[in-house]
Every structure is written in C-alpha cells, then in structure tokens.
N, C-alpha and C positions, 0 to 999 in steps of 0.2 A: 504494498499499499503506500500509498504519496506521505509521507512522513510532513509534508510541510502542508499539504490537508487536513491534515485529522492534526496539527498540533495544537489547536484550537480546544480540541475535544478532549484526548489528554488532559488538558491544563486546568479540568474541570475537578469542583473539591470532588477526594473520594475516587476519579477515574481508577487509578492504577486499582483497587478491589471492587468496582463494580461495574466498569467499562470493559465490554470485549468486543472488539472491532473486527470483521467480518468482507473480504474483498468479495462482492456475490454481482452476477449479472442477470438483469429481469428475465432474459429470456433462455439462459439457465435454470431451470429447476431445482435441480441438485443444490447446485449454491447457494438459492435461497434454502433450501432444505435445512444447511449443512447452517447458515446465519440465524433461523429461525427458532432453531431447536429447544426447547428450555425456556421458551419467551413468554410472560402473559399477556402482552399487550405490542402490537406494530406500528410504527409513523410508517408510512409507504409515503414517500418525498420525491421521488424518480418521474417522472413524465421526459418523452420526448420533444423536445420543442425547438430545433436550428432550422436556420432559416442562411443559404438556401439548402435546398433537397434537390438532388437528381430525379429519386425515386422516393413519392413520398405515402406510398403504400408500406416500403420496405422500411424505410428508415423513421416516419410517423406513428401508423396508424396502427402497423404491427405489433409494433412496441408499446403503444398506448393501448392496445386490446389485450395481448398475449401478455405482458408485463402485471398488470395490478389482475389479471384472475392467475400467473403462475406465484404471487404474492399471498392472495385469499386461499389457491389449494395447497400452498407452503404452511397456511398460517390453520386450515382447517383439519391437518394433517396432525401438527405440532400439540393440537386443541388451546390455540391459541386464544383470550376469553374478548379482547379487542383488538379490533384497528381502523386504523383514523389515517382516510386518503386527503394525504394535500394537493388537488392537481393544477398544473401547469396552467399559463393565464391562456391559453389554448382554452382552456376547458370555463374559464369565465367569459370568454369574449364572444359568446358565438352571436349574440342576438345584443348588440351597439345601444339596443332603444330599449331593453329590459333596464327597469327602474332598480335605483338603484338601492332605493330601497324594501326592495322584494328577492328573496333566496332565489339563487338557482338552485330549481330544482328538478325533478323528473318531468312536471310537466314544460318546460322548457325542454328538454329532453326529448320527452314524446313527440312535440311538435317538430322538432328539427328529426327526429327519424319518421315522423309522415309527411314531412317536406314541408310545412306549412311557414317553415321560418327556411334557410338557408338554401333555394332556391336552386339559385344558382351554383350549388355547390355538388357534386354527384354523389351518391347514395351511400356510399362506403364513407364519407367524410362528413354524412348523417346520423351517422349512428357513432352512439354513446357508448365509451369501455363504463360510465354510468353504470347502464345499465345491465348490464351482464355484469358486474361487480351485485347489483343487484338482486340478481338471479340467481347467481353464486352463493347470495350472504343468506337466500332466503334458505337455500339447498342447504348449507352448513351450519347454521344458527349462526352464527357470525355476529356479533356487534359491530357493526361498518359504520363508521361517522366521516361523513366529507367534509372538510375545510376550506370557504374561499374566504378569503380576506377582503376586504372594500379594499385593499389597494393593487389587488387583479383585475376587478371588476372594471369593466370597459376602458380598459390599457389597450391601446396600439403597441404593433410590434416596431 
C-alpha cells in the first residue's frame, strides 16, 4: 500500500491497536472478502468517476454496478450488520433541477430507470446501482444506508 496515502490513517488515535488496512479491488470479490472478514460495519466510499474515459461501459458502468454488489455480497458472507454507501458525485447530479432540500431517493432513481428523466442517456446509464443495492439488501437482510452530502448535490464536473 502507498504509505503516503495512508499516513493520516496510521496517525489516528489507537490506530496501531485498532486499525488494519487492506488493499482491495472492488472488482476482485476475494480481495474484498479478506478485507471485510470480521467487520461489524463497512463504509463503502469508492466509485469510479474519472473523466474522460475511452470506454464508459467498462470504465464506469461495470465498476459502479459490480463494485457495490461485490461489497454487499462480501458483507453478507461475513455477516456484517451495517453498510454505509457514500456514492460519487455522479450519483448526486442525475437531475440538476432536483430540489436541494429533497433527498435523492428511490423515486429519482425510478424516474431515471423508466426514462422519465435523463432521456438523452442510453438505458444502461439510467440504471441505478442503488436499485441493485436495495435488491441485494432485501435479499441479505443488511442494513444499508446511502449518504449524499449537500456539497455533492447539483455540482458540475
């Protein structure tokens, strides 16, 4: 692992006794299992949101869908009690006209999936990883919460 990137974590109080860092790839289920084993809670804060990309399906869509599903599957296998998902800015700017005081919820994602918003986007870009997460959550009885900070809402790239 990159010592410079993790230095601030190693400097946390009691980190030497309570913190264990793993290198994991969201698309590598086995690496996630090793990192998640023994955890009672998981914060999922990784999401592909690079620009520009040569192949959006491979570089954004597949990781954005498969990554969270791998995390949730690994959490289910490890009997994790709670998962908090913090999506990328891309998840928060689907509808720039969405009222800032109204939560981005399943209704917005349902509208996108049905093509009522984002009509200019191909169907695979309107599919929400969150809807897949909810289905997986219901199947696994996980407590999944998604957090989108106001600073991410209605922001441009």
